[in-house]
Residue, then its C-alpha position, 0 to 999 in steps of 0.5 A: m096485299s102488294t100491287p104485284e099480286l092483283h093481277q094474279l087473281g081472278v073474279a071471285e078472288l077479287a071480289t072476296k077482297l073487295a068485299a072483305r075491304e083489303v083493295s079497292s077497284t080503284e087499286i085494281t083497275q089502276h094496276l090493269l090498265a098498267r099491266a095492259k099498256a106494258h103488254e101493249s105488243l100483244g095486240a089484245y086491246l083496240a082502246l083504253d080510256e083511264t079516265a074513264s075506267l077509273a070514274q067506274a071505279r072509284a063509283a064502285d068504292v063508294r057502294l063498297a063503302a056504303g056496304e054494298r055487297t053483290p058478287l062482281l062489284g068493283v071487279p075489272l073485265a073487258h069487253k070484246d069490241i063487238f058490243v057497243t059502248r057510250d065510253f070506248p069506241t066499237t070497231a068490229g075490228s074493221k076500218m068500216l067502223e074505225n072511230y065509231r061510237s055508240p050512243f048506247d051500251a049493249t045490254v049485255v054492257a050495260k048489265l055487266a055495269e048495272a052489277g058494278m062492274v068495271n070496263l078496261g077497254k074493248l078488246n082485239c077481235d076478228e073484223f065481224a067476228m068472222g075468223s078463227g085465228n084473230d089474223n083478220s082484225a083490221y088493225s092488228p092480228v092478237h098474238n097467244p102469251w103461250d107463243r107469240e108467233r101464234i094466233p090465239g084463236g077466233s073472233s074471241g081473241g082479243s079476249a082469250a088472249a086478255v084472260a090469259a095473259r093476265l091482263v083481265p080477270a075476264a072478259t066479254g065473247t060471241d060464238t058463232g061457230g065456236s069463237i069463245r070455245q075455240p080461242a078458250s081452248l088455245t090460250g087455255i082459259t075457260g068459256i061458255k056459250p049459253t043457249y042461243g037466247r040465254c043473253s041479249r043480242y042487243g046492241m052486239v054488231a050482227f054477224a049471223s042473226s041465228l047463232d050470234q051468242a053471247g058469253p063469259m071468258a074467264r080463268s075458271a068455271l066459277d068465275c063463269a058461273l059468276l059473270l053469265s048470272a049477270m049477262a043472261g035474262p031476258d031482253l023482249d022489247r029490244d031483242s025478238t031473239s032472247l028467251d023468256h027464261p028465269v035468270e039462275d045463280f050459277a054460282i050458287n048452284l056451284g056451292a060458293t058463298a056469299a063470299f063468292s069464293e072457293s076458299a071462303g067455304g061451301q066448296k067440300s059439301l059438293k058432290n062429285l059426279q056420280g051417275l052423269r053419264i058423259g056422251l063421247p061422239k066417235e065423230f069427235f075422235g077421228d084421224g083429223c084429231a092431233p095425237g097430243v090433242q087426243a091425249a090430253v082430252r082423254a086424259a081429262l076424261a079420265e079425270f072425269e070417270r074417277l069423280g065418278a061420271t061414266l064415259v058413254d060411247i056416240s054418235l053425231p053423224r052429221t058432225e061433217l056437214s055442219i062444215p058446208v051447212y055452217y058456212i051457207i047460213a052464216p055467209a047469207e046472213a051476214s050479206s043481209n045484216l052488214s047491207r046497212f054497211d053503205g057509207v049513207k048513215f054511218g061507218h066510212r065513207a069514201a073520200q071521193y066518189t061519182d054518184l051514189a051506185d059509186m060511194y056504196k061501192k068504194s065506201r064497202s070496197e074500202g071499209f071491208g076487210p079481204e075475208v068479210q067480202k069473200r061472206i058477204m059475196i058468199g052469203t048474196y050468192v046463196l041468197s039470189h034467185g035461184y041458188y036459194d032452195a039449192y043451198y039455203l033452203q037445203a042448209q037448214k033442212i040439214r041443221r034441223l037434223i043435226a039439231q036432232d042428232f043431238q037430242q038422241a045423243f042426249t037421251q044415251c047421256d047428259v053431257i057430251a065431251g070431246p076436243v074443241s079444236p083438232t090441233v093447238a094453236w098455229k102460227i100466224g099466217e100459216k092457214s092465210d092462203d087456205p081458208v078450207a083449212n081454217y073452217l075445218a078448225d072449227i069441226y068440233t064446234l059448229s055443230t053445237s051453235l048449228a043447233g044452239l046449245p049451251g058449250m063449254s071449254i075447259p083447260a086440259g092439259f098441253g099438247e105439240h109445242g106444248m101449247p094449250v088443250g081444251l076439254q069441250l063440254i055441250g048441254n042440252y038447252f038451258k043446262e048450263a048450271q050442268l056444265l058449269g058444274t061438272a067444269h067446276q068439278f073437274q076444276l076443285a081436282t085439277d090445276w090447269h086452269t091455273r096455269a099461265p104464260v110467263l111474260 
């Protein structure tokens, strides 16, 4: 195989070629590192370390040479810079953690390393995962590879841009209110947020602890299935919110064979979607959704009908309330989680101060960016005496009602579908002065996170300005296999997930 073709291959395809010894992990890693450096202007990466990555690749090659065959052995990926890593700095996109080196790996990082994956580096993100456009990073904005004047979505924008631009076959992301699904939609890739608690939060720099969840971002449902099988699993000793639920082999459930490739066989015998009931919430198809987005989503839904699924009209009546609820609960938890960054033990410390209180004030003012400061102040306010009952407690009550809406809907359908974002990617800086417009971009993703349900985005076409549109699939608790299977059937019948920008 000629080296220029390597970046065109996804996780499953690379795994097949590695297992057949047609290419080495070292060759793939060298090629992708060179490509990352060549396209540095995208702003996707915050840290690369050729020595560390090649050492991991050579170790994978030794295992492959010894006859070891596992689904991800030797395949490169990159991590969102919200996961702590020993071999690379972890900044969470913030000056507060500039040059910070963790003494341990996050559980998700460790699990993927144990699976034999090669870490290419750390990917840019909105500061402390707070943002919808990846223009809140303290280091540089990330550019959408389909149009460099536009945002890639956030907060996992570096992950989305890197996968879409074919700088890496897969990446980790985190989703607190849509931060895997929305950037996946805006860049034309596949991403899944599993059920809350499926993946350990240990070693993930916390934003909102009751919402944060890790997940994979890749080109296809099959690739995401391979990664999620390795990432998920109980971590009860280190994460109190980790669920004691058995790990599933999501790729096997798709019909993938031991060769880890669609072309290797087993796909022809897969069942179609006959009998699957897909619920369409009327709240997701209102006037706020751009015509181009609606058209792409409707066309994708028509394809699901051709595959045998039945479309059912449903309602999620408290969808609009998800925005005020989320922007009370998430900032409240952020204000608590980020209180540890005070300049004492680690993180940024002001160079000059008069006393301890002054050190706290200056260190936090210098280390945190404007969006983080704003959310900390909102969170502190809603948790303060006299306002806790009026805001935070009420938001938690409505959160429970939002979850109940979903359970009612799932009595009528198996999977819920709709747009991920009401618009395609907007221009960098376009919404910087209008926080409400930024927050409204998450209208279709927040309720899923508040309910703790699994949700994913799959490429479904193109909308305004020729920019990608994603279709959102939402499942009931622990129904990731059903979501991935539904997405996989769609991707066997369409080629939207194979489209890539020209760099």
